[in-house]
C-alpha positions as CSV (number, residue, x, y, z in Angstrom):
1,X,4.2,-7.0,-9.0
2,X,3.1,-7.3,-5.0
3,X,0.4,-7.8,-2.3
4,X,-0.5,-4.9,0.2
5,X,-3.1,-5.4,2.0
6,X,-5.1,-3.3,5.0
7,X,-7.7,-4.6,7.1
8,X,-9.7,-2.4,9.7
9,X,-10.3,-4.7,12.7
10,X,-12.5,-1.9,14.9
11,X,-9.4,-1.0,17.1
12,X,-6.2,-0.6,15.3
13,X,-5.5,-0.4,11.1
14,X,-3.1,-3.0,9.8
15,X,-1.1,-3.3,6.4
16,X,0.9,-5.9,5.2
17,X,3.1,-6.7,2.0
18,X,5.2,-9.2,0.5
19,X,8.4,-8.8,-0.1
20,X,9.1,-9.6,-3.6
21,X,10.1,-7.4,-6.6
22,X,9.7,-9.3,-10.0
23,X,10.6,-7.9,-13.3
24,X,9.5,-10.6,-15.9
25,X,10.5,-14.4,-14.6
26,X,13.2,-12.4,-12.2
27,X,12.0,-12.5,-8.5
28,X,14.3,-10.8,-5.9
29,X,13.5,-9.8,-1.9
30,X,13.5,-6.4,-2.1
31,X,12.4,-6.2,1.8
32,X,9.6,-4.4,2.8
33,X,6.9,-2.5,1.0
34,X,6.0,-0.7,4.2
35,X,7.1,3.1,4.7
36,X,6.5,4.9,8.0
37,X,5.8,8.5,7.0
38,X,4.8,10.9,9.6
39,X,1.7,9.5,11.2
40,X,0.7,7.2,8.5
41,X,2.0,4.1,6.7
42,X,2.3,3.7,2.6
43,X,2.1,0.5,1.0
44,X,3.6,0.8,-2.6
45,X,2.9,-1.7,-5.7
46,X,5.2,-1.5,-9.2
47,X,7.8,1.5,-9.2
48,X,10.7,1.2,-6.1
49,X,11.4,5.0,-7.5
50,X,8.1,5.9,-6.2
51,X,9.1,4.3,-2.7
52,X,12.6,6.2,-3.0
53,X,10.6,9.6,-3.2
54,X,8.5,9.0,-0.6
55,X,11.2,7.9,1.7
56,X,13.5,10.9,0.5
57,X,10.9,14.0,0.9
58,X,10.1,16.4,3.7
59,X,7.6,17.7,1.9
60,X,4.2,15.4,2.5
61,X,1.7,16.5,4.9
62,X,2.3,15.1,8.8
63,X,-1.2,13.8,9.0
64,X,-3.8,11.9,6.4
65,X,-7.3,12.4,8.2
66,X,-9.0,13.4,4.9
67,X,-9.0,13.5,1.5
68,X,-8.0,17.2,1.3
69,X,-4.8,15.6,3.0
70,X,-4.5,13.1,0.6
71,X,-4.6,15.1,-2.3
72,X,-1.9,17.6,-1.1
73,X,0.1,14.1,-0.6
74,X,-0.8,13.1,-4.3
75,X,-0.2,16.5,-5.5
76,X,3.6,16.5,-4.1
77,X,4.3,13.1,-5.2
78,X,3.0,14.1,-8.6
79,X,4.8,17.0,-9.1
80,X,8.3,14.9,-7.9
81,X,7.6,12.1,-10.7
82,X,7.2,14.7,-13.2
83,X,10.7,16.2,-12.6
84,X,11.8,12.7,-12.7
85,X,10.1,11.7,-16.1
86,X,11.4,15.4,-17.6
87,X,15.0,14.2,-16.3
88,X,14.7,10.8,-17.8
89,X,14.5,9.4,-14.4
90,X,11.9,6.9,-14.7
91,X,9.6,6.1,-17.9
92,X,5.4,6.2,-18.2
93,X,5.1,3.1,-16.2
94,X,6.3,4.3,-13.0
95,X,3.2,6.7,-12.9
96,X,1.1,3.6,-13.1
97,X,2.3,3.3,-9.4
98,X,-0.3,2.1,-6.9
99,X,-0.3,3.3,-3.3
100,X,-2.7,1.9,-0.4
101,X,-2.3,4.3,3.2
102,X,-3.2,3.4,6.8
103,X,-3.6,6.6,8.9
104,X,-5.3,6.7,12.6
105,X,-8.3,7.9,10.5
106,X,-9.2,5.4,7.8
107,X,-7.6,3.5,4.9
108,X,-6.9,5.6,1.8
109,X,-5.7,4.4,-1.4
110,X,-4.1,6.5,-4.7
111,X,-4.7,4.3,-7.9
112,X,-2.9,4.6,-10.8
113,X,-3.8,7.6,-12.8
114,X,-3.2,8.9,-9.5
115,X,-7.1,8.7,-8.1
116,X,-7.8,9.3,-4.6
117,X,-10.3,7.3,-2.5
118,X,-11.1,6.9,1.2
119,X,-11.6,2.9,1.7
120,X,-15.1,2.8,3.8
121,X,-15.4,-1.1,3.1
122,X,-12.9,-1.6,6.2
123,X,-10.6,-3.8,3.8
124,X,-8.5,-3.2,0.5
125,X,-5.9,-4.4,-1.2
126,X,-3.3,-3.5,-4.4
127,X,-0.7,-5.7,-6.5
128,X,-1.0,-8.4,-8.3
129,X,-2.3,-10.5,-5.3
130,X,-5.1,-8.1,-5.1
131,X,-7.9,-10.1,-5.9
132,X,-6.9,-13.1,-3.8
133,X,-6.2,-10.9,-1.2
134,X,-9.7,-9.4,-1.4
135,X,-11.5,-13.0,-1.2
136,X,-9.8,-13.4,1.9
137,X,-10.4,-9.8,3.4
138,X,-13.9,-10.3,2.4
139,X,-14.4,-13.4,3.9
140,X,-12.4,-11.8,7.4
141,X,-14.7,-8.9,7.4
142,X,-17.7,-10.8,7.1
143,X,-16.8,-13.1,10.1
144,X,-15.9,-9.7,11.7
145,X,-12.5,-11.1,12.8
146,X,-11.2,-9.0,15.4
147,X,-7.2,-9.8,15.2
148,X,-6.2,-7.8,12.6
149,X,-2.5,-8.8,12.6
150,X,-3.5,-12.7,12.0
151,X,-5.9,-11.6,9.2
152,X,-3.8,-9.6,7.5
153,X,-0.3,-11.8,8.2
154,X,-2.9,-14.9,6.8
155,X,-4.1,-12.7,3.5
156,X,-0.5,-11.9,2.2
157,X,0.6,-15.4,3.4
158,X,-2.0,-16.3,0.7
159,X,-1.0,-14.4,-2.4
160,X,3.0,-15.4,-1.4
161,X,2.0,-18.8,-1.5
162,X,-0.8,-19.1,-4.5
163,X,0.2,-15.9,-7.1
164,X,3.0,-16.2,-8.8
165,X,3.8,-12.2,-8.8
166,X,4.2,-12.1,-5.0
167,X,6.9,-13.9,-3.1
168,X,8.8,-13.3,-0.2
169,X,8.6,-12.6,3.3
170,X,5.4,-10.6,5.0
171,X,5.5,-7.5,6.9
172,X,3.1,-5.7,8.7
173,X,2.7,-2.5,10.3
174,X,-0.6,-0.8,12.4
175,X,-1.9,2.4,13.4
176,X,-4.4,2.7,16.3
177,X,-7.7,4.0,14.9
178,X,-9.6,7.2,16.0
179,X,-12.0,7.2,13.2
């Protein structure tokens, strides 16, 4: 599992991830779970094959400005995953992958089952450490904290410290928020 957390501080949207890859009792440092793709950053949870497809595909939209762009992204990803599933390269579990996406136009999520949403809270989290992250992000939002980098770094660090399915290092990226 993992933790991916996003926070909009009004000027920039920040996204952070841990770096632990876990399987049962095994945990390894797998590096950043954040992928820069054109004009957006994607945080991935559950499936590293999904991350590989995102990194390798040239077919995704150049921008994610709205739900139509996100639906295009999702549909391309579903097609690629269907091919992998038919070829036996992935399992049904890989289809449960969650993605948290930031762009200059907001925070978006693709949940397991390929449901898509634009997030209007100003923050969001996915992965095994999401509950812990939501509490910390909610507090930061209520306090109207403006240093999004510090917020996301602290949230991911708390999940790494207190959630057994999170670990490793914290990676952070951002985008200017255009609204």
